[in-house]
N, C-alpha and C positions, 0 to 999 in steps of 0.2 A: 369808619364804622361799617357794619354789615349792610349788604344790599343784595337783592335778588331781582331777576328779570324772568317773567313767566309769559308765554304767549297767550293771546285771547283771540277769539272769533266772535263777532256779533251774529249769532244765529237767529233764525226766524223767530224763535220763542223769546229771544232777548230784546226784540224791537217792539216799539209801540206802533199805533196805527199809521203813523207818518213815516214808518220804516227807519226811525232813528233809535239808537240804543235807549232802552227804557231806563231812566236814571238809576233806580235801585241795582240794576245789574252791573253798573260800574263798581259798586261795593262788593259784589260777588267776585268780580275779577280781582279786586284788591284782597279780598279774604283768601283767595287761592294763592296769591303771591305771599301773604302773611303765613299761610300754612307751610309753604315751601321754606320760608325763612326759619321758622321755629323748628319744624321737623328736621331740617337740614342740620340743625345745631343739636339735635337729640332732645328737644323740649316741646313735643307736640302737646296740644291742649289736653288730651285724655290722660297722658302721662302726668302732667302737672296736676290735674284734678285728682286722680286716683292715688298717686304716689306721694304727692306733696300737699294735697288739700288746698291747692291754690287755683284761683281763676284770674282771668285778666279781662274784665269787661271794658267795653269802650265807654268813655265818659264824654267824648267830643269827637265828632266826625264832620269834616268840611270838604267840599269839592267845588271847583270852578270849572265850568265847561267853556272851553275856548274855541272849539271847532267841532262840527258834527262828526259822529261815528254812525255810519249807515249800516243797514243790514248787510251782512257778508264781509264787512270790513275786517281786516286782520291787523294785529299789532302786538305790542308787548306792554305788560304792566310792570313798571319798574317801581320797586319799593325799597326804601332805605331807612335805617335808623338815624334819626336826626337829633334826638335829645333823650338822655337817660337820667331820670331823676331817682330819688330814693325808692319810691314805690311806683312811679309812673314812667311811661315810655311813649314817646312820639315817633310815629312812623309816617314819613312823607311818601307820596306816590305820584306817578305820572303815567298816563296811558298814551302811548305813542302809536299812531297809525303807521302801518307798513308803508315805506316809501316817503315818509315825511320826517322832517327833523324837529319840528315844534310839536309839543304835546297837545292832544285833543282835550285832555282832562288832567288837572292837577289837584292835589289836595293833601290832607293830612288826617291822622286820627291819633287820639290820645287814649291810652288804656291804663288802668290802674290794677296792679296786682293786689289781690285780696285773699284773706282766709275764707274758704267756702262756707265754714260754719257760721262765722260772725259777720261776714261780708265787710269786714274792716280792712283798711289798707295795711299791707305788710311790705317789708323791704323786698326788692327783687332779688332772688337768690344769687349769691355771689358768683357761682359758676356760670349762670345764665348772663349776668351782667358782663363778666369777662368775655364770653363768647360773642355778645352783641357789640362790645367795644372793639373787638379784634379787627385789625385791618384785613380786609378780604382781597386786597389788590385792586379793587375797583375805585 
């Protein structure tokens, strides 16, 4: 299934007073990778909403922090499709600090595709499903 890898930097504004990454910023890095995944397949959020009247809100988000990410650390956010349901999608992620093999943060999120007017679940569009299921060589 599809996967992407996007670089990140823990900038000054991304850190807390202890100079560690402020935990919500991990999800900002994940959202950037998610954007790359969907836009790379031709299904960015705005297009889905405007052209198809679909949204994909998150219904579950989870993260485990294994080792610290300090201010000015660099690395990659790896994001991959792990499960595709009828209307839901699970994306797993790992933030790996430059020069390290083990991830600093791992987690996943589940999103559900919904009709924007009713906010009721709808099937994932077939062409998006096929694109997400395709082997990307990774």
